[in-house]
C-alpha positions in Angstrom: 0.0 0.0 0.0 1.2 3.5 -0.7 1.9 5.7 2.3 -0.7 3.5 4.0 -1.4 5.2 7.3 -1.1 8.8 5.9 -3.3 7.8 2.9 -6.0 6.6 5.2 -5.9 9.9 7.1 -6.2 11.8 3.9 -9.0 9.6 2.6 -11.0 10.0 5.9 -10.3 13.7 6.2 -10.7 15.5 2.8 -9.1 18.7 4.3 -5.8 16.9 4.4 -5.7 16.0 0.8 -2.8 17.7 -1.0 -1.1 18.5 2.3 2.1 17.0 3.7 0.7 14.6 6.4 2.9 12.7 8.9 1.6 9.9 11.0 3.5 9.6 14.3 6.7 11.5 15.2 5.0 14.2 17.3 6.7 13.4 20.6 10.2 14.3 21.6 11.6 10.9 20.5 8.9 9.8 18.2 9.5 8.5 14.7 7.6 8.9 11.5 5.3 5.9 11.0 4.2 7.1 7.5 4.5 10.2 5.4 2.2 11.2 2.6 3.9 11.8 -0.8 3.4 15.5 -0.4 5.6 15.2 2.8 8.1 12.9 1.0 8.8 15.7 -1.4 10.6 17.4 1.5 12.8 14.4 2.1 10.7 12.9 4.9 10.5 9.1 5.1 9.3 6.4 7.4 11.4 5.7 10.6 12.9 9.3 10.4 13.0 11.0 13.8 10.0 13.3 14.3 12.1 16.3 15.1 14.0 15.9 11.8 10.7 15.7 9.9 9.5 18.9 11.5 12.8 20.6 10.6 12.4 19.6 6.9 8.7 20.6 6.8 7.6 22.9 9.6 4.1 23.2 8.1 3.4 19.5 7.9 0.3 18.1 9.6 1.1 15.5 12.3 -1.4 12.9 13.2 -1.3 10.3 16.1 -1.4 6.7 14.8 -4.8 5.0 15.0 -3.7 1.4 14.7 -7.2 0.0 15.2 -8.5 1.9 12.2 -5.5 0.9 10.1 -5.9 -2.7 11.1 -9.5 -2.7 9.9 -8.5 -1.3 6.5 -5.7 -3.9 6.3 -8.2 -6.7 6.8 -10.2 -5.3 3.9 -7.1 -5.3 1.7 -6.2 -8.8 2.7 -9.7 -9.9 1.9 -9.2 -8.6 -1.6 -5.9 -10.5 -1.9 -7.8 -13.6 -1.0 -9.9 -13.2 -4.2 -6.7 -13.9 -6.2 -4.9 -16.5 -4.3 -5.0 -18.3 -0.9 -1.2 -18.2 -0.8 -0.6 -15.0 1.1 2.4 -14.1 3.3 1.7 -10.9 5.3 4.7 -8.7 6.0 3.0 -5.9 7.8 -0.5 -4.2 7.9 0.3 -2.6 4.5 2.4 -5.2 2.7 2.2 -8.9 1.6 3.7 -11.5 -0.8 1.2 -13.3 -3.0 2.1 -16.6 -4.8 -0.2 -16.4 -7.9 1.4 -19.4 -9.8 -1.7 -21.5 -9.7 -4.2 -18.7 -10.4 -2.4 -16.4 -12.9 -3.9 -18.3 -15.9 -7.4 -17.6 -14.7 -6.9 -13.9 -15.3 -5.1 -14.2 -18.6 -1.6 -13.7 -17.4 0.4 -11.8 -14.7 -0.3 -8.3 -16.1 -4.1 -8.6 -16.3 -4.1 -10.2 -12.8 -2.1 -7.3 -11.3 -4.3 -4.7 -13.0 -7.5 -6.4 -11.7 -6.0 -6.6 -8.2 -5.1 -2.9 -8.1 -8.6 -2.1 -9.3 -10.3 -4.3 -6.6 -8.2 -2.7 -3.8 -9.3 0.8 -4.9 -12.9 -0.3 -5.2 -12.8 -1.8 -1.7 -10.8 0.8 0.1 -10.5 3.9 -2.1 -6.7 3.6 -1.7 -3.9 2.9 -4.1 -1.7 -0.2 -4.0 1.6 -0.7 -5.9 2.3 -4.1 -7.3 5.5 -5.8 -8.4 5.3 -9.1 -10.3 8.5 -11.2 -10.6 9.8 -14.8 -10.4 11.0 -14.3 -6.8 10.1 -12.5 -3.6 13.3 -10.4 -3.7 12.7 -9.1 -7.2 9.0 -8.6 -6.7 9.7 -6.5 -3.6 12.2 -4.3 -5.5 9.9 -4.0 -8.5 7.0 -2.9 -6.3 9.2 -0.2 -4.6 10.5 1.0 -8.0 6.9 1.4 -9.2 5.6 3.5 -6.4 3.3 5.4 -6.1 0.3 3.6 -7.5 2.7 1.6 -9.6 2.7 -1.7 -11.5 5.9 -3.3 -12.7 6.1 -6.8 -14.2 9.6 -8.3 -14.4 9.9 -11.5 -16.6 12.8 -14.0 -16.0 14.9 -12.6 -18.8 14.8 -9.0 -17.4 15.7 -9.7 -13.7 19.5 -9.1 -14.1 18.9 -6.1 -16.3 16.6 -4.5 -13.7 18.9 -5.2 -10.7 22.2 -4.3 -12.2 22.2 -0.5 -11.9 20.5 -0.3 -8.5 22.4 0.7 -5.4 23.6 -2.0 -3.0 21.1 -0.9 -0.3 18.2 -2.2 -2.3 19.3 -5.8 -1.4 17.8 -7.3 1.7 20.5 -7.6 4.4 22.7 -4.8 3.1 22.8 -1.9 5.6 25.0 1.1 5.7 27.9 -0.8 7.3 28.0 -3.7 4.9 27.5 -1.3 1.9 30.6 0.7 3.0 32.5 -2.6 3.3 31.5 -3.6 -0.2 32.4 -0.3 -1.6 35.9 -0.6 -0.2 36.2 -3.7 -2.3 35.1 -1.8 -5.4 31.5 -2.9 -5.4 29.2 0.0 -5.8 26.0 -1.5 -7.4 24.1 -4.7 -7.4 25.5 -5.4 -10.9 29.1 -5.1 -9.6 28.2 -7.6 -6.9 26.6 -10.0 -9.3 29.7 -10.1 -11.5 32.2 -10.8 -8.7 33.7 -14.3 -8.3 31.9 -15.9 -5.4 34.8 -17.8 -3.9 37.1 -14.8 -4.0 34.4 -12.7 -2.2 33.9 -15.4 0.4 37.6 -15.3 1.2 37.4 -11.5 1.6 34.0 -11.2 3.4 33.2 -14.6 4.8 30.4 -17.1 4.1 27.6 -14.5 3.9 29.1 -13.3 0.6 27.7 -16.4 -1.1 24.2 -15.4 -0.4 24.8 -11.8 -1.2 26.0 -12.7 -4.7 23.1 -15.0 -5.2 20.6 -12.2 -4.3 22.5 -9.8 -6.6 21.8 -12.2 -9.4 18.2 -12.3 -8.6 18.2 -15.8 -7.2 15.8 -16.1 -4.3 14.5 -19.6 -3.7 12.4 -18.7 -0.7 8.7 -19.7 -1.1 5.7 -17.6 0.0 5.0 -18.8 3.5 1.3 -18.6 4.1 1.3 -19.8 7.7 4.6 -18.5 8.8 5.1 -19.3 12.5 6.6 -16.6 14.7 10.2 -17.2 15.9 10.0 -14.9 18.9 7.7 -12.5 20.8 9.0 -9.2 22.0 8.0 -5.8 23.4 10.1 -2.7 23.6 9.8 1.0 24.0 11.9 4.2 23.7 11.5 6.5 26.7 10.6 10.2 26.3 13.4 10.9 28.8 16.4 8.7 29.5 16.1 6.6 32.7 18.6 5.2 35.1 16.8 4.3 38.3 16.1 0.7 39.1 12.4 1.4 39.9 11.7 2.7 36.4 13.7 -0.1 34.8 11.9 -2.8 36.8 8.4 -1.3 36.1 9.2 -1.3 32.4 10.6 -4.9 32.4 7.5 -6.0 34.3 5.1 -4.4 31.8 7.0 -5.9 28.8 7.3 -9.4 30.4 3.5 -9.5 31.1 2.7 -8.3 27.6 4.9 -10.9 26.0 3.4 -13.6 28.2 -0.1 -12.7 27.3 0.7 -13.0 23.6 2.4 -16.3 24.1 -0.6 -17.7 25.9 -3.0 -16.3 23.3 -1.1 -18.2 20.5 -0.6 -21.4 22.6 3.2 -20.9 22.7 5.9 -21.1 25.3 9.5 -20.1 25.1 12.9 -21.1 26.5 15.1 -18.1 25.8 14.6 -14.7 27.4 16.5 -11.8 25.9 16.9 -8.3 27.3 17.6 -5.5 24.9 19.2 -2.2 26.2 20.0 0.9 24.1 22.2 3.3 25.9 21.6 7.0 25.9 25.1 8.1 24.9 26.0 8.3 21.2 28.6 6.3 19.6 32.0 7.8 18.5 32.7 10.0 15.6 34.0 7.2 13.5 30.4 6.4 12.5 29.7 10.0 11.5 29.1 8.9 7.9 26.6 6.3 8.9 24.9 8.7 11.3 24.5 11.2 8.5 23.0 8.6 6.3 20.5 7.5 8.9 19.8 11.2 9.9 19.7 9.9 13.5 22.4 9.4 16.1 23.6 5.8 16.6 23.5 4.5 20.1 25.2 1.5 21.7 23.0 -1.5 21.9 23.5 -4.3 24.5 21.7 -7.7 24.6 21.7 -10.3 27.3 19.9 -13.6 27.3 19.3 -16.8 29.3 17.9 -20.1 28.2 15.6 -22.1 30.6 15.5 -25.8 31.1 11.8 -25.7 30.6 9.7 -23.4 28.3 7.4 -20.8 29.9 4.6 -18.5 29.3 4.5 -17.1 32.8 5.0 -13.3 33.0 6.5 -13.5 36.5 9.2 -15.9 35.3 10.0 -13.8 32.3 10.1 -10.7 34.4 12.4 -12.3 37.0 14.9 -13.3 34.3 14.8 -9.9 32.6 15.4 -8.2 35.9 18.3 -10.6 36.7 19.8 -10.0 33.3 19.6 -6.2 33.9 21.4 -6.7 37.2 24.1 -8.8 35.5 24.6 -6.2 32.8 25.5 -3.7 35.6 24.5 -0.7 33.4 25.8 2.4 35.1 24.5 5.0 32.7 21.1 6.2 31.5 19.3 4.2 28.8 16.8 5.3 26.1 15.3 2.0 25.2 14.4 -1.3 26.9 13.0 -4.5 25.4 12.2 -8.0 26.4 11.7 -10.9 24.0 11.2 -14.7 24.3 12.4 -17.2 21.6 13.0 -20.9 21.4 9.3 -21.4 21.0 7.3 -24.6 21.7 3.7 -25.2 21.2 1.7 -26.0 24.3 0.0 -28.8 22.4 3.3 -30.6 22.1 4.2 -30.3 25.8 5.4 -33.4 27.5 3.2 -34.3 30.4 4.7 -35.3 33.7 3.6 -38.6 35.3 3.5 -36.9 38.7 3.0 -33.2 38.0 3.8 -30.7 40.8 1.0 -28.3 41.5 2.1 -24.8 40.5 -0.6 -22.1 41.2 1.5 -19.6 39.2 1.0 -21.6 36.1 -2.8 -21.0 36.2 -2.4 -17.3 37.2 -1.7 -16.1 33.7 -4.7 -17.8 32.2 -6.9 -16.5 34.9 -5.7 -12.9 34.4 -6.3 -13.4 30.6 -9.9 -14.4 31.2 -10.5 -11.4 33.5 -9.1 -8.9 31.0 -10.9 -10.5 28.1 -14.2 -10.1 30.0 -13.8 -6.8 31.8 -11.0 -5.0 29.9 -7.3 -4.4 30.1 -7.6 -2.0 33.1 -9.6 -4.5 35.2 -6.6 -6.2 36.7 -2.8 -5.8 36.2 0.5 -5.9 38.1 1.5 -2.8 40.1 3.7 -1.5 37.3 2.4 1.1 34.8 2.8 0.2 31.1 5.5 2.5 29.6 4.2 4.9 27.0 5.1 3.8 23.4 6.8 6.4 21.2 6.6 4.3 18.1 3.2 2.9 16.9 1.7 0.5 19.4 1.9 -3.3 19.3 -1.9 -3.6 19.8 -2.3 -5.5 16.5 0.2 -8.1 17.5 -1.3 -8.3 21.0 -4.7 -9.1 19.5 -6.2 -5.9 21.1 
């Protein structure tokens, strides 16, 4: 979808049409969740710090994210996708991969199918969608991006290398500013340059990951569309409006995150073995990264992670919280932090749990389910631990939480 959140705001409020609209980014440390194309003309983009967006376009209209409304529109869009194929891999509220291999002939080819899909999305939502059609997910994603806004680009097999060759390295998945700089030092400045390099020589210079990079640069992407892609982890994090350093604030935040992760695990019938604590320090990194900072238009802050793997998987918020707090204590952070996050991985389905012959009664194991039933019936504020939920600066995780 094109500038999805901002486009919905403009659709629902005609007075915003033609104006630079920014969703999110209004708080001190907020980031841009979406920018209309009128705002993008000023250099504003998603994930840009809100203060930077305001500098670039002081007269922009800022709107707070309404995730519930965006989720409803997303469901409408995905319902349209289902008219063309059942093989859908959602990436976000506004993006998905569709495998149309089995249905393309019903529409007379990939181009008529794509045109009909675009028309149906507009009929259903009054919004524009850009479509890229290609032999692989990687190339389809790039084609879609190149066609925006309201674009349609079909890339047949024989045109893949031709399309990719002149593009910058950052167009490839997995190539960030650091890796791009490393590749440039080896004389590789475009996807075409990377595709022409000898694989074994590049492996000797950059390591095993070079093999996959060259494969992608040549347009080879064997990954299928995964319709029922299972989550690999569950996580919650937030950036603070003001840096924190006191143990009370840290503990309250970790408690809120642990309980939120546990609720999502229980909702999906999952448990996890590995608890990870994520800490972003408030101080900026050194000047040696000045070029990367300039690219990102945001300071780069040191990131710390700590984790612990349990002997037995859990979906208990109290257990997750205790481990997260212990990991914080072990990290011995003696300076302010700007972000904290808690995640659980190493997932196991509750349905496959091995039962004990003589199980020990554990009241805490039933507590989470009881809390879930209370909140489902009476609302989120009916009962909760004595730790306020930290305010989110980025768009909320309510969709993931099932709220």
